[in-house]
Wavefront OBJ file of the C-alpha trace (Angstrom):
o trace
v 25.049 29.622 91.889
v 22.114 31.253 89.996
v 18.618 31.081 90.932
v 16.554 31.352 87.682
v 12.644 32.100 88.412
v 9.892 34.014 86.108
v 8.458 37.155 87.887
v 5.217 38.306 87.032
v 5.420 42.309 85.730
v 2.351 43.403 84.029
v -1.225 41.957 83.788
v -2.295 43.677 79.987
v -0.447 42.407 78.773
v 0.908 39.405 80.590
v 4.142 39.254 80.720
v 6.680 37.459 83.022
v 10.067 38.397 83.270
v 13.264 35.685 83.309
v 15.187 36.829 86.178
v 18.307 34.943 87.151
v 19.341 35.796 90.217
v 23.306 35.064 92.374
v 24.849 36.165 95.628
v 23.354 36.699 99.074
v 19.503 37.926 99.521
v 20.922 40.348 102.058
v 23.422 42.201 100.146
v 23.606 44.952 98.433
v 21.041 44.859 94.784
v 22.951 45.096 91.275
v 19.983 45.286 88.795
v 21.575 44.971 85.849
v 20.141 45.658 82.312
v 21.372 43.639 79.574
v 22.166 44.660 75.784
v 20.463 44.126 72.431
v 17.733 44.455 72.562
v 17.299 40.586 71.121
v 19.670 39.482 73.413
v 19.538 37.688 76.856
v 21.550 38.772 80.263
v 23.484 35.695 79.748
v 26.484 37.786 77.905
v 26.924 40.096 80.977
v 27.186 36.844 83.777
v 30.632 36.883 83.511
v 32.648 38.293 85.336
v 29.530 40.342 87.267
v 29.098 36.548 88.734
v 32.338 37.240 91.093
v 30.122 39.683 92.867
v 27.691 37.292 94.171
v 30.213 36.809 97.646
v 28.941 40.171 99.040
v 26.185 41.337 96.521
v 22.694 40.303 95.516
v 22.920 40.618 91.367
v 19.534 40.336 89.543
v 19.903 39.804 85.928
v 16.679 39.985 83.944
v 15.779 39.215 80.303
v 13.646 42.210 79.346
v 10.296 42.016 77.720
v 10.576 39.839 74.299
v 13.983 38.496 74.960
v 15.941 35.486 76.055
v 13.769 33.157 78.352
v 10.911 36.332 79.375
v 7.530 36.534 77.786
v 8.095 36.804 73.551
v 4.970 36.970 71.195
v 3.657 39.950 72.093
v 2.080 42.956 69.534
v 4.739 44.834 68.426
v 3.506 48.122 70.038
v 4.534 46.220 73.726
v 7.862 46.675 72.748
v 9.013 49.776 73.391
v 11.530 51.469 75.879
v 8.696 52.389 78.349
v 7.077 49.372 78.532
v 10.845 47.940 79.296
v 11.640 50.682 81.706
v 7.828 50.110 83.593
v 8.746 46.111 83.924
v 11.927 46.969 85.581
v 10.159 49.247 88.330
v 7.835 46.184 88.800
v 10.341 43.576 89.201
v 12.278 45.355 91.827
v 8.466 46.221 93.718
v 8.297 42.650 93.463
v 11.246 41.197 94.203
v 11.170 43.558 97.745
v 14.375 45.569 96.352
v 13.683 49.869 97.387
v 16.903 50.776 96.578
v 19.446 49.564 94.098
v 22.761 49.962 92.052
v 21.931 50.094 88.362
v 24.386 48.524 85.386
v 22.785 49.342 82.014
v 25.123 47.658 78.912
v 24.940 48.745 75.405
v 21.167 49.229 74.495
v 20.460 48.423 78.348
v 22.351 51.711 79.394
v 19.723 53.603 77.392
v 16.698 51.808 79.531
v 19.031 52.221 82.790
v 19.045 55.505 82.153
v 15.196 56.248 81.840
v 15.113 54.096 84.702
v 16.848 56.363 86.596
v 14.595 59.190 85.686
v 11.559 57.758 85.884
v 12.143 56.086 89.638
v 15.132 58.140 91.024
v 14.394 57.288 94.336
v 15.217 53.423 93.493
v 18.936 54.532 92.196
v 21.845 54.489 94.141
v 24.624 54.494 91.936
v 24.022 53.968 88.102
v 26.530 52.405 85.484
v 26.572 53.212 81.944
v 28.453 50.583 80.540
v 29.623 50.435 76.473
v 26.730 53.206 75.983
v 26.198 56.754 76.134
v 24.381 59.635 77.347
v 24.662 62.094 74.378
v 23.342 61.015 70.690
v 26.072 59.597 68.580
v 27.271 61.974 65.973
v 26.778 60.543 62.442
v 30.152 61.414 61.524
v 31.637 59.973 65.113
v 33.575 57.115 63.211
v 34.775 58.724 60.554
v 38.212 57.725 58.960
v 38.644 54.723 61.143
v 39.305 51.884 58.495
v 40.015 49.168 60.687
v 36.126 49.631 62.011
v 35.141 49.546 58.604
v 36.949 46.376 58.136
v 35.823 44.930 60.989
v 32.308 45.446 60.387
v 31.894 44.335 56.773
v 30.960 40.877 57.426
v 28.112 42.316 59.715
v 26.802 44.647 56.655
v 26.653 41.341 54.605
v 24.369 39.832 56.835
v 21.963 42.034 57.440
v 21.352 42.749 53.832
v 21.103 38.889 53.218
v 17.547 38.079 52.032
v 17.358 34.429 53.314
v 18.312 35.132 56.984
v 15.123 36.323 59.095
v 13.974 36.282 62.872
v 16.170 35.109 65.720
v 18.829 33.417 62.926
v 19.080 37.142 61.334
v 20.034 38.875 65.040
v 21.865 35.499 65.496
v 23.955 35.752 62.819
v 24.333 39.335 63.257
v 26.121 39.151 66.554
v 28.373 36.142 65.355
v 29.417 38.668 61.997
v 29.888 41.901 64.027
v 32.416 39.508 67.206
v 35.336 40.770 65.524
v 33.867 43.981 66.027
v 32.729 44.113 69.559
v 35.897 42.920 71.146
v 39.344 44.041 70.250
v 41.890 41.830 71.568
v 42.283 38.811 69.319
v 43.177 36.404 72.059
v 39.451 37.089 73.253
v 37.523 36.256 70.397
v 37.965 32.654 70.876
v 36.025 33.266 74.598
v 33.517 35.439 73.037
v 32.198 33.319 70.422
v 31.583 30.930 72.956
v 29.511 33.355 74.953
v 27.394 34.455 72.246
v 26.772 30.596 71.361
v 25.184 30.519 74.666
v 22.883 33.879 74.299
v 18.930 33.119 73.434
v 18.531 35.223 70.871
v 15.203 36.427 69.810
v 13.868 39.316 66.827
v 10.693 40.486 68.928
v 12.235 44.000 68.914
v 13.600 43.868 65.140
v 9.524 43.618 64.070
v 8.577 46.932 65.181
v 12.279 48.655 64.247
v 12.180 47.460 60.920
v 8.525 48.672 60.402
v 9.674 52.440 61.556
v 7.727 51.555 64.458
v 10.368 50.959 67.471
v 10.371 54.583 70.072
v 13.782 55.670 69.987
v 15.497 55.064 73.481
v 16.352 59.045 73.674
v 13.888 61.481 74.229
v 14.563 65.812 73.844
v 15.905 66.454 76.904
v 17.212 63.574 78.556
v 20.674 64.298 79.147
v 19.715 67.458 81.077
v 17.522 65.579 83.081
v 19.645 62.786 83.877
v 22.183 66.003 84.854
v 19.297 67.102 86.868
v 19.484 64.671 89.519
v 22.336 64.718 90.456
v 22.795 61.020 90.859
v 26.080 59.350 90.750
v 27.288 57.796 87.661
v 30.271 55.424 86.605
v 30.912 55.895 81.975
v 32.559 52.690 81.988
v 33.683 52.024 78.617
v 36.326 50.505 76.395
v 38.662 52.690 74.470
v 38.382 51.231 71.576
v 34.601 51.156 71.325
v 33.162 50.593 67.795
v 29.413 51.172 68.450
v 29.157 53.851 71.582
v 32.301 56.304 70.729
v 34.751 56.471 73.709
v 34.951 60.485 72.587
v 31.479 61.353 73.851
v 32.942 60.489 77.203
v 34.108 64.196 77.406
v 31.575 66.378 76.593
v 29.366 63.980 78.710
v 31.651 64.564 81.999
v 31.156 68.174 81.080
v 27.301 67.925 81.419
v 27.124 65.455 84.087
v 29.236 66.919 86.926
v 28.432 63.584 89.356
v 29.865 61.416 86.605
v 33.002 60.143 86.382
v 34.511 57.508 83.626
v 36.401 54.845 83.712
v 38.005 53.947 80.446
v 39.543 50.579 79.529
v 42.626 50.018 77.399
v 42.695 47.946 74.750
v 39.086 46.877 74.844
v 36.175 47.020 72.377
v 32.509 47.528 72.988
v 32.493 43.970 74.761
v 34.529 46.089 76.949
v 34.072 43.380 80.284
v 35.237 40.113 77.609
v 38.564 42.361 76.663
v 39.222 42.505 79.737
v 37.345 41.674 82.550
v 39.858 42.259 85.578
v 40.379 46.077 84.831
v 36.427 46.073 83.933
v 35.054 44.567 87.031
v 37.874 46.932 88.866
v 36.522 49.886 88.056
v 33.277 48.928 88.829
v 33.732 47.943 92.434
v 35.718 50.570 92.888
v 32.555 53.236 92.463
v 30.163 50.808 93.746
v 31.669 50.280 97.085
v 31.840 54.577 97.581
v 29.567 55.646 100.021
l 1 2 3 4 5 6 7 8 9 10 11 12 13 14 15 16 17 18 19 20 21 22 23 24 25 26 27 28 29 30 31 32 33 34 35 36 37 38 39 40 41 42 43 44 45 46 47 48 49 50 51 52 53 54 55 56 57 58 59 60 61 62 63 64 65 66 67 68 69 70 71 72 73 74 75 76 77 78 79 80 81 82 83 84 85 86 87 88 89 90 91 92 93 94 95 96 97 98 99 100 101 102 103 104 105 106 107 108 109 110 111 112 113 114 115 116 117 118 119 120 121 122 123 124 125 126 127 128 129 130 131 132 133 134 135 136 137 138 139 140 141 142 143 144 145 146 147 148 149 150 151 152 153 154 155 156 157 158 159 160 161 162 163 164 165 166 167 168 169 170 171 172 173 174 175 176 177 178 179 180 181 182 183 184 185 186 187 188 189 190 191 192 193 194 195 196 197 198 199 200 201 202 203 204 205 206 207 208 209 210 211 212 213 214 215 216 217 218 219 220 221 222 223 224 225 226 227 228 229 230 231 232 233 234 235 236 237 238 239 240 241 242 243 244 245 246 247 248 249 250 251 252 253 254 255 256 257 258 259 260 261 262 263 264 265 266 267 268 269 270 271 272 273 274 275 276 277 278 279 280 281 282 283 284 285 286
């Protein structure tokens, strides 16, 4: 059963994070940072809920997302602010050291968390995300990707859509690109219907004022930490290419990869059993 709470993490501006927790309070903690942004954590509840028998699973909504504080000035939606929120969340929950899983955009925030507070992160899982920047030609010649993303491109160019209606419509339109297996698509669409979409981060992004989540030298700084890292990735990911895994492993000697075959960006939806097995194998190591 999930416990849902609001946790204050900032006074100026006042920010409270909505947090869902599952599992034993004494269990080894796993902090999960969702993707989007402008999504909430619920697209990751399954299959992570299966770990609740022996772990403490902590699933926050980032500021501006889901049921966390919204309505802040655009300048308060930044990767630095989101990272600081997570450090304060750990403090408030009494979690000294934790495993961290960051998914998609959340994988970029999770990396920043590891660099900002390296003593707080035991193991880092970068799921359906990347350490290295995505080259502009990374997907050249992948015709099926172009076809699967065509509907999403139309949504983003539709002048009649804005705010959360736009982010929701884009997520639904991109569903055939985010899951690879056709039989997984209906279940994924059901998951999306339960996501509380916002557009708080979209405003500064469209205005060109949202700082990028990557800073020069970050990959080298992450490598210098020597932190155990798992690159958990779908082979057919159409957002962060699996081809970046090889160069990343050469850069990060402490990293290993688990590539899930027949799985896209939402690898945990396409192949939940294989995805969870790879995650558990990594986290149970001393």
